[in-house]
C-alpha positions in Angstrom: 8.1 21.4 53.3 5.5 20.1 51.0 7.1 21.8 47.9 10.8 20.5 48.7 9.1 16.9 49.4 7.8 17.2 45.7 11.0 18.6 44.1 13.0 15.6 45.6 10.1 13.1 44.1 10.9 14.7 40.7 14.5 14.4 40.9 14.2 10.6 42.1 12.2 9.9 38.7 14.6 11.6 36.4 17.0 9.2 34.4 20.5 8.5 36.0 22.1 10.9 33.2 20.1 13.7 34.9 19.5 12.9 38.3 21.5 13.0 41.6 22.1 9.3 41.3 24.4 9.4 38.4 26.8 6.7 38.6 30.4 6.7 37.7 31.4 4.8 34.3 33.5 1.8 34.8 35.4 1.3 31.5 36.9 -1.8 29.7 40.4 -2.6 29.1 41.7 -5.3 26.9 45.3 -6.2 27.8 47.1 -8.3 25.1 50.0 -10.0 26.4 50.9 -12.4 23.5 54.7 -13.1 22.9 55.7 -14.3 19.5 59.3 -13.5 20.2 61.3 -13.2 23.2 58.8 -13.7 26.4 59.5 -11.4 29.3 59.0 -12.8 32.7 56.6 -9.8 33.2 54.1 -11.7 31.2 54.9 -15.1 31.5 52.2 -16.8 33.6 52.5 -20.1 35.6 50.0 -22.4 35.7 46.5 -20.6 35.6 47.3 -17.6 37.5 47.9 -14.3 35.8 51.4 -13.0 34.8 53.0 -10.0 37.1 52.0 -7.5 34.5 48.4 -8.6 34.1 47.9 -8.8 37.8 49.2 -5.5 38.4 47.0 -3.9 35.6 44.1 -5.8 37.1 45.0 -4.5 40.5 45.1 -0.9 39.2 41.7 -1.2 37.7 40.0 -2.7 40.8 41.9 -0.4 43.3 41.0 2.8 41.3 37.3 1.5 40.2 38.4 3.1 37.1 38.2 -0.1 34.8 37.9 -3.9 34.7 40.8 -5.6 32.8 40.5 -8.6 30.8 43.9 -10.3 30.0 44.5 -12.1 27.0 47.4 -14.0 25.1 45.2 -14.6 22.0 45.6 -11.7 19.6 42.2 -13.2 17.6 40.3 -11.8 20.7 41.0 -8.4 18.9 38.0 -8.0 16.3 35.6 -5.4 15.4 32.9 -7.1 17.2 34.8 -7.5 20.5 36.2 -3.6 20.1 32.6 -2.6 20.4 32.6 -2.9 23.8 36.3 -2.0 24.8 37.4 1.5 25.8 41.3 0.8 26.2 43.4 -1.7 24.2 46.9 -2.2 26.1 49.7 -4.2 24.5 52.8 -5.7 26.0 53.6 -7.9 23.1 56.3 -9.0 20.9 56.5 -10.5 17.4 56.8 -9.5 13.9 53.7 -11.6 12.6 51.4 -10.7 15.5 48.8 -9.0 13.1 48.4 -8.3 9.5 46.6 -5.6 7.5 43.2 -7.3 7.9 43.4 -7.9 11.6 45.2 -4.6 12.4 42.6 -2.5 10.2 39.8 -2.8 13.1 42.0 -1.8 15.8 43.1 1.0 13.9 39.8 2.5 12.9 38.5 2.0 16.6 41.6 4.0 18.0 41.3 6.6 15.4 37.6 6.9 16.1 38.2 8.4 19.6 39.5 5.3 21.6 42.6 4.7 23.9 45.7 2.9 23.4 48.5 2.0 26.0 51.7 0.3 25.3 54.1 -0.9 27.7 57.9 -1.9 27.2 57.9 -4.5 24.2 54.9 -3.1 22.6 57.7 -1.4 20.5 59.2 -4.9 19.9 56.0 -5.9 17.8 55.3 -5.7 14.0 58.6 -4.0 13.5 58.1 -4.4 9.8 54.5 -3.3 9.7 54.4 0.3 8.7 50.8 1.0 10.1 51.7 0.0 13.5 55.2 1.3 13.7 53.6 4.8 12.7 51.3 4.4 15.2 53.0 3.6 18.1 56.0 5.9 16.8 58.9 3.3 17.0 60.5 0.0 16.9 63.2 -1.8 19.1 66.5 -1.5 17.9 68.2 -3.0 20.8 68.8 -2.2 24.6 72.2 -1.1 25.7 70.8 -0.5 29.1 69.9 -4.0 30.5 67.5 -4.9 33.0 70.3 -5.0 35.9 71.3 -1.2 35.4 69.7 1.6 37.4 69.2 4.5 34.9 68.4 8.3 35.7 65.4 9.7 33.6 64.5 13.5 33.3 61.2 14.7 33.1 60.5 17.0 30.3 57.2 17.9 31.5 56.7 17.7 35.2 53.0 19.6 35.5 51.9 16.8 32.9 49.1 14.9 34.6 50.8 11.4 33.2 54.3 12.1 34.9 53.8 14.7 37.8 54.1 11.9 40.2 57.5 11.1 39.1 59.2 14.3 39.7 61.9 16.4 37.9 64.3 13.6 37.6 64.0 9.9 38.9 65.7 6.4 38.8 64.4 3.1 37.6 66.1 -0.3 37.3 64.7 -1.6 34.2 65.9 -2.4 30.4 66.0 0.6 28.3 65.2 0.6 24.4 66.6 2.8 21.6 64.3 2.9 18.6 64.2 2.9 14.7 61.2 4.2 12.7 60.9 6.9 15.3 59.8 10.5 14.3 60.4 13.0 17.0 57.8 15.5 15.3 55.0 12.9 15.9 55.0 12.7 19.8 55.5 14.7 23.0 58.1 13.0 24.9 57.6 13.0 28.5 60.7 11.5 30.0 64.1 10.3 28.6 67.5 9.1 29.7 69.6 11.6 31.4 72.8 10.5 29.5 75.0 12.5 31.8 73.8 10.3 34.8 73.6 6.9 33.2 76.3 4.4 33.6 75.8 3.4 29.9 76.3 6.3 27.7 75.4 6.7 23.8 75.7 10.1 22.1 72.0 10.5 21.1 68.6 11.1 22.7 66.7 8.1 24.0 63.0 8.7 24.6 61.4 6.5 27.2 58.0 7.6 27.6 55.8 9.8 25.0 52.0 10.6 24.2 50.3 11.6 20.9 46.8 12.6 19.2 45.8 9.6 17.0 43.0 10.7 14.7 40.2 11.1 17.3 42.2 8.5 19.7 45.2 9.1 22.3 48.2 6.6 22.4 50.2 6.6 25.5 53.5 4.7 25.8 56.3 4.0 28.2 59.3 1.8 27.8 59.3 1.0 31.6 58.1 -2.8 32.5 60.8 -5.2 31.6 61.3 -6.3 35.3 58.7 -7.9 37.4 59.7 -5.2 40.1 58.6 -2.4 38.1 55.1 -3.8 38.1 55.1 -3.8 41.7 56.2 -0.3 42.0 53.7 2.3 43.5 54.9 5.1 41.4 54.8 3.1 38.4 51.3 2.0 39.1 50.0 5.6 39.8 52.1 6.8 36.5 50.1 4.0 34.5 46.7 4.7 36.1 47.2 8.5 35.0 48.4 7.5 31.4 45.5 5.1 30.9 43.0 8.2 32.4 44.8 10.6 30.1 44.7 8.1 26.9 40.4 7.9 28.1 40.4 11.9 27.8 39.3 11.8 31.7 42.6 14.2 32.0 44.0 16.7 30.3 47.8 17.2 29.3 49.4 18.4 26.0 50.1 16.0 23.5 51.5 18.6 21.1 54.9 17.1 19.9 58.1 18.8 21.2 60.9 17.9 18.5 63.0 21.0 20.0 63.1 19.4 23.5 64.1 16.2 21.8 66.8 18.0 19.8 68.3 19.6 22.8 68.3 16.3 24.5 70.0 14.9 21.5 73.0 17.3 22.0 73.5 16.9 25.5 73.3 13.2 25.4 76.3 13.6 22.8 78.1 15.6 25.0 78.0 13.4 27.8 80.0 10.9 25.8 82.3 13.6 23.9 83.1 15.4 27.2 83.9 12.4 28.7 85.9 10.7 26.1 87.7 14.2 25.6 88.4 15.2 29.4 86.0 18.5 28.9 83.6 20.0 31.3 80.1 18.6 30.2 78.0 21.6 32.1 79.8 24.1 30.6 79.4 22.6 27.1 75.8 21.6 27.6 75.3 25.5 28.2 77.2 26.3 25.2 75.0 24.2 23.3 71.9 25.2 24.6 72.7 28.9 23.6 74.1 28.1 20.2 70.8 25.8 19.4 68.6 29.3 18.9 70.4 29.0 15.7 68.2 26.6 14.2 70.2 26.0 10.9 73.3 25.2 13.0 71.3 23.1 15.4 69.8 21.1 12.4 73.4 20.4 10.9 74.8 19.5 14.3 72.2 16.9 15.0 72.2 15.5 11.5 76.2 15.1 12.1 75.1 13.3 15.4 72.6 10.9 13.7 75.7 10.3 11.0 78.1 9.5 13.8 75.4 7.0 15.3 75.6 4.9 12.0 79.4 4.4 12.5 80.5 1.2 14.1 82.8 2.0 16.8 84.3 -1.5 17.5 84.6 -2.0 13.4 86.2 1.6 12.9 87.1 3.1 16.2 89.2 5.8 14.8 86.6 7.0 12.4 84.3 7.3 15.2 86.8 9.0 17.5 87.9 11.5 14.7 84.0 12.5 13.7 83.1 12.9 17.4 86.2 15.1 18.3 85.0 17.1 14.9 81.5 17.8 16.2 82.8 18.7 19.8 85.1 21.0 18.0 82.2 23.0 16.0 80.3 22.8 19.4 83.3 24.8 21.5 83.4 27.0 18.5 80.1 28.4 19.7 81.8 29.8 23.0 80.7 33.0 23.7 84.3 35.2 23.7 
């Protein structure tokens, strides 16, 4: 009995890092919602109250006990000195002149040094002419054919990944979805994309919606969702966001290995969702043909290049040229049917 009391006394004298009373660390998240271009309702403040997205992120931090959120609409808040006390930086921003090379450098160095960056929705409608930023986040806004009132169907490419496992193999959201320029499929692991065959608005190319990447020693998590205020109140979205923050903080493991092969196949399926419909062909049959044919890397590369070229044809100005090229590519895919 005396020995047990002595051991307990020694444990109580140990520093928290070694003793039984170690406390869980609470992280600091800095959420920038400054808009220099279009101002989304989700980050529009009314009086002194926080904007809907800011309220949601603050609540996620409080309810999980993981982090305290500081919400700011002043980019000058981000400095080398400020970042010393920050674990996660989150952007829901717009504007091509939000930062310059000098002001971005401390953030870039901080992130590469092992910290966490989270981007929501229009974080890709930010600094579209500033290469260091758009290479970091891996994309720039290039239009949103899927408007805020449209419910889209999304396919989960990695259902066991910690950041998206709560969403299921396929799910729907009513939200505005971007397409991108400055996007490199070899730089990121796409976690979910539009299932073009089940969307009302269809485009013949891959549209990624959420991705992750390693960036130096740091991590980047991005989701295009978040235009609509209702998205920020959605329980599954909050769970998804929290998981993304935890992953970016390296509190959870999940692959960030780029998956360009998955993205390539999604591009092919997106093309077929449009082409098969216009030609009155069976989408499921053609998707199976394309999946099998994609094993031929050279053929896949050429076909995807043709689809990328098709995307550059303005169907409104030159509909005949677009139709002819779409038909030609479809015929090349049909040639791959097994006799």
